[in-house]
Kinemage of the C-alpha trace (Angstrom):
@kinemage 1
@onewidth
@group {chain A} dominant
@subgroup {mainchain}
@vectorlist {calphas} color= white
{ca met a 1} P 85.101 29.135 97.953
{ca ser a 2} L 83.285 30.704 100.900
{ca asp a 3} L 81.812 34.237 100.731
{ca glu a 4} L 84.208 35.428 103.400
{ca thr a 5} L 87.225 34.189 101.478
{ca arg a 6} L 85.938 35.729 98.244
{ca gly a 7} L 85.356 39.079 100.020
{ca arg a 8} L 88.919 39.155 101.267
{ca glu a 9} L 90.257 38.403 97.811
{ca asp a 10} L 88.065 41.106 96.258
{ca ala a 11} L 89.300 43.649 98.790
{ca ala a 12} L 92.909 42.710 98.095
{ca gln a 13} L 92.276 42.969 94.366
{ca asp a 14} L 90.658 46.404 94.843
{ca ala a 15} L 93.673 47.709 96.736
{ca glu a 16} L 96.067 46.287 94.150
{ca ala a 17} L 94.043 47.848 91.296
{ca cys a 18} L 94.032 51.326 92.899
{ca ala a 19} L 97.760 51.130 93.521
{ca glu a 20} L 98.412 50.129 89.906
{ca ala a 21} L 96.185 52.983 88.650
{ca leu a 22} L 97.972 55.614 90.723
{ca glu a 23} L 101.474 54.323 89.892
{ca ser a 24} L 100.839 54.257 86.145
{ca leu a 25} L 98.661 57.408 85.958
{ca asp a 26} L 100.918 59.163 83.494
{ca arg a 27} L 101.025 56.116 81.186
{ca ile a 28} L 97.322 55.367 80.973
{ca ala a 29} L 95.732 56.671 77.779
{ca leu a 30} L 92.029 57.230 77.430
{ca asp a 31} L 91.846 54.857 74.477
{ca glu a 32} L 93.289 52.124 76.687
{ca leu a 33} L 90.347 52.591 79.061
{ca ser a 34} L 87.856 52.084 76.152
{ca leu a 35} L 88.852 48.590 75.083
{ca ser a 36} L 86.467 46.656 72.933
{ca asp a 37} L 84.029 44.438 74.794
{ca leu a 38} L 85.319 41.378 72.988
{ca ala a 39} L 88.870 41.885 74.201
{ca val a 40} L 87.638 42.638 77.693
{ca asp a 41} L 85.554 39.445 77.764
{ca ala a 42} L 88.484 37.387 76.578
{ca gln a 43} L 90.771 38.863 79.214
{ca asp a 44} L 88.132 38.298 81.870
{ca glu a 45} L 87.740 34.637 80.885
{ca val a 46} L 91.474 34.051 81.030
{ca arg a 47} L 91.751 35.932 84.329
{ca glu a 48} L 88.766 34.056 85.791
{ca gly a 49} L 90.219 30.724 84.686
{ca thr a 50} L 93.490 31.599 86.376
{ca glu a 51} L 91.839 32.841 89.512
{ca asp a 52} L 89.609 29.698 89.718
{ca glu a 53} L 92.571 27.314 89.650
{ca gly a 54} L 92.975 25.526 92.925
{ca ser a 55} L 89.355 26.072 93.974
{ca asp a 56} L 87.196 23.128 94.976
{ca ala a 57} L 84.630 21.402 92.697
{ca lys a 58} L 81.750 22.894 94.561
{ca asp a 59} L 82.820 26.394 93.647
{ca ala a 60} L 83.133 25.367 89.959
{ca ser a 61} L 79.670 23.791 90.017
{ca asp a 62} L 78.212 26.945 91.621
{ca glu a 63} L 79.774 29.102 88.928
{ca ala a 64} L 78.425 26.832 86.145
{ca glu a 65} L 74.954 26.987 87.582
{ca ala a 66} L 75.217 30.781 87.835
{ca glu a 67} L 76.299 31.017 84.183
{ca glu a 68} L 73.465 28.708 83.106
{ca asp a 69} L 70.972 30.835 85.009
{ca asp a 70} L 72.379 33.906 83.311
{ca ser a 71} L 72.003 32.293 79.872
{ca lys a 72} L 68.412 31.360 80.574
{ca asp a 73} L 67.670 34.837 81.768
{ca asp a 74} L 69.212 36.223 78.595
{ca val a 75} L 67.051 34.012 76.380
{ca gln a 76} L 63.899 34.846 78.275
{ca ser a 77} L 64.692 38.579 78.252
{ca glu a 78} L 65.396 38.565 74.525
{ca ser a 79} L 62.193 36.612 73.770
{ca ala a 80} L 60.049 38.902 75.911
{ca ser a 81} L 61.356 42.111 74.399
{ca gly a 82} L 61.431 40.914 70.792
{ca glu a 83} L 64.571 42.951 70.200
{ca glu a 84} L 67.781 41.730 68.656
{ca thr a 85} L 70.935 43.255 69.989
{ca ala a 86} L 74.226 42.236 68.534
{ca leu a 87} L 77.510 43.179 70.170
{ca leu a 88} L 80.125 44.581 67.885
{ca gly a 89} L 82.501 41.930 69.069
{ca ser a 90} L 80.173 39.083 67.788
{ca leu a 91} L 79.607 40.479 64.285
{ca pro a 92} L 81.271 38.757 61.318
{ca ala a 93} L 84.237 40.524 59.941
{ca asp a 94} L 82.549 41.261 56.615
{ca asp a 95} L 79.244 42.592 58.013
{ca ser a 96} L 78.400 46.080 56.787
{ca leu a 97} L 77.397 48.877 59.146
{ca thr a 98} L 74.735 49.949 56.644
{ca arg a 99} L 71.525 48.230 55.582
{ca glu a 100} L 68.783 48.657 53.048
{ca leu a 101} L 65.697 50.286 54.436
{ca pro a 102} L 62.588 48.148 54.034
{ca gly a 103} L 59.931 49.210 51.537
{ca leu a 104} L 62.347 51.183 49.365
{ca gly a 105} L 63.034 48.436 46.788
{ca ser a 106} L 66.121 49.265 44.877
{ca ala a 107} L 66.681 52.556 46.614
{ca pro a 108} L 70.276 53.156 47.542
{ca ala a 109} L 71.348 52.004 50.903
{ca val a 110} L 71.304 54.641 53.618
{ca asp a 111} L 74.168 54.747 56.051
{ca glu a 112} L 72.738 55.009 59.523
{ca thr a 113} L 76.123 55.762 61.046
{ca ile a 114} L 76.415 59.278 62.439
{ca ala a 115} L 79.942 60.405 61.705
{ca met a 116} L 82.155 62.798 63.599
{ca gly a 117} L 84.846 63.428 61.060
{ca asp a 118} L 86.143 59.968 60.126
{ca ile a 119} L 85.393 58.379 63.510
{ca pro a 120} L 81.995 56.604 63.836
{ca leu a 121} L 80.198 56.785 67.137
{ca pro a 122} L 79.837 53.426 68.916
{ca ser a 123} L 76.368 51.902 69.189
{ca val a 124} L 74.741 52.174 72.574
{ca pro a 125} L 74.240 48.805 74.302
{ca ser a 126} L 70.854 47.894 75.706
{ca ala a 127} L 70.191 47.776 79.408
{ca arg a 128} L 70.396 43.980 79.345
{ca glu a 129} L 73.703 44.004 77.514
{ca ala a 130} L 75.106 46.515 80.015
{ca glu a 131} L 73.965 44.265 82.856
{ca ala a 132} L 75.535 41.233 81.200
{ca arg a 133} L 78.811 43.058 80.737
{ca his a 134} L 78.697 44.142 84.354
{ca his a 135} L 78.345 40.494 85.473
{ca lys a 136} L 81.171 39.415 83.162
{ca met a 137} L 83.533 42.232 84.285
{ca ser a 138} L 85.861 41.188 87.081
{ca pro a 139} L 86.003 43.282 90.283
{ca lys a 140} L 89.636 44.098 89.612
{ca arg a 141} L 88.878 45.507 86.164
{ca arg a 142} L 85.941 47.512 87.475
{ca asn a 143} L 88.103 48.993 90.185
{ca leu a 144} L 90.798 49.745 87.658
{ca met a 145} L 88.360 51.599 85.430
{ca val a 146} L 86.905 53.544 88.377
{ca ala a 147} L 90.386 54.455 89.531
{ca gly a 148} L 91.236 55.589 86.016
{ca val a 149} L 88.182 57.827 85.813
{ca val a 150} L 88.926 59.286 89.247
{ca ala a 151} L 92.549 59.799 88.264
{ca ala a 152} L 91.534 61.566 85.057
{ca ala a 153} L 89.231 63.859 87.053
{ca leu a 154} L 92.018 64.521 89.505
{ca val a 155} L 94.383 65.373 86.669
{ca ala a 156} L 91.907 67.829 85.134
{ca gly a 157} L 91.053 69.385 88.493
{ca gly a 158} L 94.689 69.354 89.511
{ca ala a 159} L 95.662 71.258 86.398
{ca gly a 160} L 93.146 74.021 87.186
{ca tyr a 161} L 94.215 74.164 90.792
{ca ala a 162} L 97.859 74.244 89.779
{ca ala a 163} L 97.181 77.176 87.430
{ca trp a 164} L 95.315 79.141 90.106
{ca asn a 165} L 97.871 78.276 92.735
{ca gly a 166} L 100.630 79.386 90.379
{ca tyr a 167} L 98.899 82.718 89.814
{ca gln a 168} L 98.488 83.216 93.529
{ca gln a 169} L 102.129 82.393 94.106
{ca glu a 170} L 103.156 84.782 91.352
{ca gln a 171} L 101.128 87.595 92.885
{ca ala a 172} L 102.557 86.834 96.306
{ca ala a 173} L 106.047 86.880 94.816
{ca val a 174} L 105.392 90.275 93.200
{ca ala a 175} L 104.055 91.648 96.488
{ca ala a 176} L 107.078 90.261 98.306
{ca val a 177} L 109.433 91.859 95.798
{ca asn a 178} L 107.611 95.213 96.032
{ca ala a 179} L 107.716 95.067 99.812
{ca his a 180} L 111.501 94.979 99.561
{ca thr a 181} L 111.873 97.462 96.698
{ca met a 182} L 112.862 101.084 97.324
{ca met a 183} L 110.125 103.435 96.092
{ca ser a 184} L 110.833 106.950 94.787
{ca val a 185} L 108.443 109.559 96.229
{ca gln a 186} L 108.021 113.319 95.812
{ca ile a 187} L 107.064 115.866 98.463
{ca gly a 188} L 106.145 119.550 98.237
{ca val a 189} L 108.794 122.163 99.095
{ca his a 190} L 108.866 125.934 98.585
{ca ala a 191} L 112.185 127.765 99.061
{ca ala a 192} L 112.454 131.072 97.192
{ca gly a 193} L 115.652 131.456 95.188
{ca leu a 194} L 116.933 127.932 95.883
{ca asp a 195} L 118.595 126.037 93.032
{ca cys a 196} L 120.025 122.786 94.346
{ca ser a 197} L 122.271 122.385 91.317
{ca thr a 198} L 124.338 125.317 92.643
{ca gly a 199} L 123.306 125.292 96.306
{ca ser a 200} L 122.746 122.456 98.771
{ca lys a 201} L 119.732 120.161 98.959
{ca ile a 202} L 117.034 120.252 101.620
{ca pro a 203} L 117.537 117.740 104.472
{ca val a 204} L 114.374 115.804 105.372
{ca gln a 205} L 114.066 113.804 108.587
{ca val a 206} L 112.255 110.490 108.000
{ca ser a 207} L 111.024 108.279 110.830
{ca gly a 208} L 108.504 105.451 110.987
{ca gln a 209} L 108.137 101.768 110.127
{ca asp a 210} L 108.560 99.947 106.825
{ca ser a 211} L 106.562 96.977 105.521
{ca asp a 212} L 108.901 94.528 107.267
{ca gly a 213} L 108.077 96.084 110.606
{ca ser a 214} L 111.559 97.597 110.913
{ca ser a 215} L 111.942 101.037 112.489
{ca val a 216} L 113.281 103.784 110.240
{ca ser a 217} L 115.065 106.971 111.309
{ca glu a 218} L 117.260 108.705 108.756
{ca thr a 219} L 117.964 111.979 106.986
{ca leu a 220} L 117.310 112.088 103.243
{ca tyr a 221} L 117.744 114.980 100.820
{ca val a 222} L 115.405 116.495 98.224
{ca asp a 223} L 115.927 119.152 95.556
{ca glu a 224} L 113.905 122.336 95.116
{ca his a 225} L 111.168 120.246 93.442
{ca gly a 226} L 110.849 117.835 96.391
{ca arg a 227} L 112.450 114.888 94.579
{ca gly a 228} L 115.152 112.578 95.899
{ca ile a 229} L 113.567 110.406 98.610
{ca lys a 230} L 113.552 106.597 98.239
{ca leu a 231} L 111.847 104.415 100.850
{ca leu a 232} L 110.481 100.906 101.303
{ca pro a 233} L 106.692 100.713 101.477
{ca gly a 234} L 105.509 101.725 104.932
{ca asp a 235} L 104.178 104.527 107.147
{ca tyr a 236} L 106.442 107.491 107.914
{ca thr a 237} L 106.637 110.934 109.524
{ca leu a 238} L 108.442 113.609 107.496
{ca ser a 239} L 109.863 116.950 108.663
{ca ile a 240} L 112.511 119.444 107.539
{ca ala a 241} L 115.709 118.725 109.453
{ca gly a 242} L 117.620 121.902 108.624
{ca ser a 243} L 118.164 124.741 106.191
{ca pro a 244} L 119.753 124.357 102.782
{ca ile a 245} L 122.202 127.010 101.583
{ca ala a 246} L 121.548 128.815 98.313
{ca ala a 247} L 124.448 129.717 96.044
{ca asp a 248} L 124.305 133.363 97.222
{ca gly a 249} L 124.522 132.265 100.860
{ca thr a 250} L 120.811 132.510 101.676
{ca ile a 251} L 119.847 130.651 104.858
{ca tyr a 252} L 116.194 129.642 105.346
{ca thr a 253} L 113.936 129.445 108.378
{ca val a 254} L 113.248 125.774 109.172
{ca pro a 255} L 109.497 125.020 109.441
{ca thr a 256} L 108.364 123.022 112.465
{ca thr a 257} L 105.491 121.219 110.725
{ca lys a 258} L 105.412 117.416 110.365
{ca ala a 259} L 103.572 115.231 107.867
{ca gln a 260} L 102.262 111.647 108.102
{ca val a 261} L 102.528 109.695 104.831
{ca ser a 262} L 102.125 106.125 103.546
{ca val a 263} L 104.463 104.918 100.805
{ca lys a 264} L 102.691 102.393 98.562
{ca ser a 265} L 104.075 102.638 95.031
{ca asp a 266} L 107.038 103.847 93.032
{ca gly a 267} L 106.848 107.426 91.742
{ca gln a 268} L 104.212 108.368 94.324
{ca asp a 269} L 103.435 112.099 94.655
{ca leu a 270} L 103.033 112.961 98.343
{ca ser a 271} L 102.993 116.757 97.914
{ca ala a 272} L 99.327 116.926 98.933
{ca gln a 273} L 100.119 115.258 102.288
{ca ala a 274} L 103.650 116.596 102.828
{ca ser a 275} L 104.295 120.201 101.796
{ca phe a 276} L 106.816 122.507 103.494
{ca lys a 277} L 107.533 126.237 103.045
{ca leu a 278} L 110.983 127.553 103.913
{ca lys a 279} L 110.927 131.337 104.431
{ca val a 280} L 113.857 133.720 103.985
{ca pro a 281} L 114.597 135.720 107.159
{ca ser a 282} L 116.352 139.065 107.177
{ca ala a 283} L 119.987 138.279 106.488
{ca asp a 284} L 121.238 140.393 109.398
{ca thr a 285} L 119.275 138.208 111.856
{ca val a 286} L 120.937 134.916 110.813
{ca thr a 287} L 123.143 133.470 113.564
{ca asp a 288} L 126.391 131.537 113.434
{ca asp a 289} L 124.597 128.469 114.818
{ca gln a 290} L 122.113 128.506 111.928
{ca ile a 291} L 124.928 128.752 109.378
{ca asp a 292} L 126.922 125.951 111.037
{ca ala a 293} L 123.885 123.638 111.155
{ca ala a 294} L 123.105 124.256 107.470
{ca ala a 295} L 126.761 123.626 106.557
{ca lys a 296} L 126.727 120.336 108.492
{ca tyr a 297} L 123.770 118.996 106.507
{ca ala a 298} L 125.331 120.229 103.273
{ca glu a 299} L 128.529 118.315 104.025
{ca glu a 300} L 126.691 115.114 105.074
{ca gly a 301} L 124.688 114.798 101.887
{ca gly a 302} L 123.189 118.070 100.783
{ca ala a 303} L 126.165 119.105 98.651
{ca ser a 304} L 128.197 117.169 96.119
{ca ser a 305} L 131.305 117.293 98.317
{ca ala a 306} L 132.680 118.653 101.571
{ca ala a 307} L 134.573 121.309 99.613
{ca val a 308} L 131.351 122.585 98.034
{ca ala a 309} L 129.700 122.629 101.459
{ca lys a 310} L 132.560 124.766 102.786
{ca val a 311} L 132.195 127.267 99.951
{ca leu a 312} L 128.465 127.558 100.634
{ca gln a 313} L 129.130 128.117 104.326
{ca gln a 314} L 131.528 130.956 103.511
{ca ala a 315} L 128.917 132.504 101.198
{ca ala a 316} L 126.304 132.364 103.975
{ca thr a 317} L 128.665 133.992 106.451
{ca ala a 318} L 129.627 136.745 103.995
{ca arg a 319} L 125.999 137.467 103.197
{ca arg a 320} L 125.078 137.711 106.860
{ca asp a 321} L 128.067 139.952 107.671
{ca ala a 322} L 127.266 142.285 104.779
{ca ala a 323} L 123.668 142.575 105.952
{ca val a 324} L 124.769 143.312 109.514
{ca asn a 325} L 127.158 145.994 108.310
{ca ala a 326} L 124.484 147.570 106.131
{ca met a 327} L 122.057 147.577 109.032
{ca ser a 328} L 124.660 149.165 111.258
{ca ser a 329} L 125.239 151.845 108.661
{ca arg a 330} L 121.549 152.543 108.398
{ca glu a 331} L 121.188 152.737 112.140
{ca ala a 332} L 124.128 155.109 112.392
{ca gln a 333} L 122.690 157.312 109.688
{ca ala a 334} L 119.298 157.244 111.361
{ca ala a 335} L 120.933 158.343 114.584
{ca arg a 336} L 122.644 161.204 112.798
{ca asp a 337} L 119.410 162.145 111.114
{ca ala a 338} L 117.551 162.049 114.379
{ca asp a 339} L 120.156 164.245 115.940
{ca ala a 340} L 119.882 166.655 113.041
{ca arg a 341} L 116.111 166.698 113.317
{ca his a 342} L 116.179 167.279 117.040
{ca lys a 343} L 115.969 170.927 118.020
{ca ala a 344} L 116.015 172.548 121.460
{ca thr a 345} L 115.657 175.915 123.196
{ca asn a 346} L 115.990 176.824 126.858
{ca leu a 347} L 112.307 175.999 127.472
{ca tyr a 348} L 111.330 173.271 124.997
{ca gln a 349} L 112.597 170.720 122.494
{ca leu a 350} L 111.097 169.084 119.384
{ca asp a 351} L 111.856 166.889 116.380
{ca ile a 352} L 111.509 168.108 112.833
{ca pro a 353} L 109.022 165.740 111.103
{ca val a 354} L 110.628 162.996 109.018
{ca glu a 355} L 108.493 164.096 106.085
{ca trp a 356} L 110.149 167.532 106.275
{ca tyr a 357} L 113.697 166.371 106.925
{ca gly a 358} L 116.107 167.527 104.230
{ca lys a 359} L 113.535 169.941 102.809
{ca val a 360} L 113.518 172.501 105.624
{ca ala a 361} L 116.022 174.366 107.747
{ca thr a 362} L 115.759 176.291 111.072
{ca trp a 363} L 116.983 179.418 112.789
{ca gln a 364} L 116.736 180.059 116.541
{ca asn a 365} L 116.574 183.201 118.667
{ca gly a 366} L 116.160 182.560 122.388
{ca asn a 367} L 112.922 180.585 122.833
{ca thr a 368} L 111.773 181.357 119.294
{ca leu a 369} L 112.432 178.735 116.612
{ca cys a 370} L 111.609 179.282 112.941
{ca ile a 371} L 111.232 176.424 110.429
{ca tyr a 372} L 111.603 177.619 106.820
{ca leu a 373} L 111.930 176.270 103.309
{ca ala a 374} L 115.485 174.991 102.767
{ca ser a 375} L 115.666 176.529 99.323
{ca asp a 376} L 114.366 179.954 100.463
{ca ser a 377} L 115.093 181.357 103.910
{ca asn a 378} L 112.488 184.087 103.360
{ca thr a 379} L 109.664 181.520 103.162
{ca pro a 380} L 108.824 180.394 106.704
{ca ile a 381} L 106.607 177.365 107.178
{ca ala a 382} L 106.037 177.631 110.945
{ca thr a 383} L 107.394 179.806 113.734
{ca leu a 384} L 107.378 178.484 117.343
{ca val a 385} L 107.159 180.908 120.272
{ca ala a 386} L 107.034 180.087 124.016
{ca val a 387} L 104.508 182.220 125.967
{ca arg a 388} L 103.932 182.233 129.709
{ca asp a 389} L 100.595 180.799 130.661
{ca gly a 390} L 97.983 183.557 131.047
{ca glu a 391} L 99.627 185.800 128.487
{ca ser a 392} L 98.117 186.285 125.048
{ca phe a 393} L 99.805 185.528 121.735
{ca thr a 394} L 99.375 187.508 118.514
{ca pro a 395} L 100.957 186.098 115.310
{ca asp a 396} L 102.750 188.225 112.728
{ca lys a 397} L 100.775 189.967 110.017
{ca gly a 398} L 99.527 187.521 107.427
{ca asp a 399} L 100.133 184.491 109.695
{ca thr a 400} L 97.581 182.253 111.404
{ca val a 401} L 97.850 180.270 114.659
{ca leu a 402} L 98.350 176.690 113.424
{ca gly a 403} L 98.544 174.955 116.824
{ca ala a 404} L 99.582 175.091 120.491
{ca ala a 405} L 101.352 172.728 122.925
{ca ser a 406} L 101.377 173.147 126.709
{ca leu a 407} L 104.783 172.401 128.241
{ca gly a 408} L 103.421 171.820 131.725
{ca asn a 409} L 106.049 174.097 133.239
{ca gly a 410} L 104.034 177.338 133.044
{ca tyr a 411} L 104.605 177.896 129.338
{ca thr a 412} L 102.761 177.155 126.120
{ca val a 413} L 104.348 176.950 122.688
{ca tyr a 414} L 102.366 178.439 119.793
{ca ala a 415} L 102.962 177.589 116.154
{ca ser a 416} L 101.997 180.135 113.504
{ca gly a 417} L 102.530 180.753 109.813
{ca pro a 418} L 100.898 181.349 106.442
{ca val a 419} L 98.044 179.085 105.411
{ca tyr a 420} L 99.738 177.982 102.221
{ca pro a 421} L 96.864 175.825 100.910
{ca tyr a 422} L 94.912 179.118 100.747
{ca val a 423} L 97.586 181.773 100.107
{ca val a 424} L 99.447 180.023 97.283
{ca pro a 425} L 96.446 179.456 94.938
{ca gln a 426} L 95.271 183.025 95.474
{ca thr a 427} L 98.684 184.457 94.685
{ca ile a 428} L 99.221 182.369 91.575
{ca asn a 429} L 95.819 183.414 90.308
{ca gly a 430} L 96.755 187.073 90.610
{ca arg a 431} L 94.522 187.758 93.571
{ca thr a 432} L 95.669 190.584 95.861
{ca gln a 433} L 94.095 189.521 99.144
{ca asp a 434} L 97.203 190.497 101.118
{ca pro a 435} L 99.473 187.803 99.724
{ca val a 436} L 102.806 187.626 101.485
{ca ser a 437} L 104.580 187.295 98.202
{ca thr a 438} L 104.328 185.579 94.877
{ca tyr a 439} L 105.786 182.086 94.323
{ca pro a 440} L 107.173 180.219 91.365
{ca met a 441} L 105.052 177.162 90.501
{ca asp a 442} L 107.627 174.612 91.802
{ca thr a 443} L 107.792 176.437 95.135
{ca ala a 444} L 104.034 176.722 95.338
{ca ile a 445} L 103.610 172.964 94.813
{ca glu a 446} L 106.266 172.125 97.440
{ca leu a 447} L 104.741 174.450 100.025
{ca val a 448} L 101.301 172.888 99.574
{ca glu a 449} L 102.741 169.357 99.856
{ca leu a 450} L 104.743 170.176 103.005
{ca thr a 451} L 101.810 171.754 104.819
{ca thr a 452} L 99.373 168.987 103.899
{ca gly a 453} L 101.724 166.001 104.095
{ca asn a 454} L 101.406 165.181 100.382
{ca arg a 455} L 97.830 164.183 101.009
{ca tyr a 456} L 96.657 166.622 98.361
{ca thr a 457} L 98.218 167.982 95.201
{ca tyr a 458} L 98.343 171.623 94.259
{ca ser a 459} L 95.679 171.046 91.610
{ca gln a 460} L 93.340 169.498 94.179
{ca ile a 461} L 93.901 172.378 96.560
{ca lys a 462} L 93.278 174.938 93.862
{ca asn a 463} L 90.384 173.366 91.962
{ca val a 464} L 88.531 171.344 94.598
{ca leu a 465} L 89.397 171.963 98.213
{ca val a 466} L 89.819 175.744 98.064
{ca gly a 467} L 88.911 176.912 94.593
{ca lys a 468} L 89.729 180.117 92.816
{ca asp a 469} L 87.280 182.101 94.904
{ca gly a 470} L 89.168 181.193 98.071
{ca lys a 471} L 87.938 179.224 101.061
{ca ala a 472} L 90.190 180.237 103.908
{ca asp a 473} L 88.538 178.169 106.614
{ca ala a 474} L 88.777 174.936 104.622
{ca ala a 475} L 92.405 175.622 103.725
{ca thr a 476} L 93.310 176.464 107.316
{ca lys a 477} L 91.802 173.254 108.586
{ca leu a 478} L 93.882 171.221 106.137
{ca glu a 479} L 97.127 172.658 107.458
{ca thr a 480} L 96.290 172.733 111.141
{ca asp a 481} L 95.106 169.140 111.089
{ca tyr a 482} L 98.335 167.980 109.512
{ca leu a 483} L 100.629 169.924 111.855
{ca ala a 484} L 98.653 168.578 114.758
{ca gln a 485} L 99.665 165.104 113.654
{ca ile a 486} L 103.349 165.483 112.744
{ca leu a 487} L 104.769 168.486 114.583
{ca met a 488} L 102.884 169.545 117.690
{ca pro a 489} L 103.063 166.155 119.529
{ca ser a 490} L 106.900 166.265 119.462
{ca ile a 491} L 107.090 169.568 121.378
{ca lys a 492} L 108.102 168.805 124.988
{ca ala a 493} L 109.472 170.787 127.936
{ca gln a 494} L 113.254 170.929 128.109
{ca asp a 495} L 114.802 168.479 130.625
């Protein structure tokens, strides 16, 4: 057989062997790949005899010569090395694997076999034996064994890859599931007096893009703790869409702030990034439009039903109307009070100080107006007199000029009266420095408070500011300074 023909046959055999190895990969056992050398040699001889049938005599002669050369080489190699190597397959059936060590006489035989459990390790062939086996092994068998080893490696490596690939797929599956799972999040809200179990919830406008790339624009509702929003993972902008309605009808001012958040996990607390404060305005300033807008959100999802939303709307309207009525009443009373405080003569007009209103009364005679203690008409606080410019003014005995206001029409109004921060302590202490009269303690305290605007108590006036020895100048300054603030500026020329 020519070398070219033999090469083609070997290539065909190699391809056939690889195909057989791959087709029967799951049936090949490792022990089948470690056949005894004797069985392998026998199979090779049979296979070689079959494969050589039909070849010409020259090929047979060449093979015989090659085998003879191999035998000679074996003999020469064994003689040169002086070693005896016996294949397990050529040993007699009754040969023992143990031998008596030389020089030990009758010593017990020592087993040279190294055991792993009950399975002895095979002896290692010499280099020459391995070479001889290699020459005896057919190309097809060698290819089969190589394919088996490669297949075993592929199986082991494939198992590891399959495990890692499975883990990766599992993680990807979890991520995919999470990307399509609604996540509960919490935001920060502050609305005084709001209890969503009896009132309506807070509408929150949500806009942005979820993890699928889909645009989101919807109104969701949270309770007074900021809970109630569920979203897919993604990036969103949050803002308060409208006011809730408390059970008592309270309407809240809607904040204009917006917050950027990223939803990543279930139960996420976003209060640090999204926190909103809803303030309570004065009830009388709430408009119908604000109430209607709050009722709309309550009906669309903030309340448990449309009927509940309607009840809350009515409560908001009633609360607003009551506040408006109360404000109107206060304004009307203030107008009446202002009218009662307003006094006028032919030449000038003024307003009784608010601090004095209800505690003083007045009498009028021409262009003279006297302000006196409401509980005692004989106790004047200040008397106002209009004097033509250029003329002098002399107060009554015991009184002091407490201030003056030019009308700009040729007249000046002078205010005069007792210096009560000085007179009262002297009188109570029994001093006789021309006191106008004596006063009960309650009256004395009230007079001092009225003429100093409650800035000082009677005890302070008596013990610190004036003292029992009397300091008229200091006491006078206290009263004149106060009247200059609350009474004199209101004196104007009559229209």
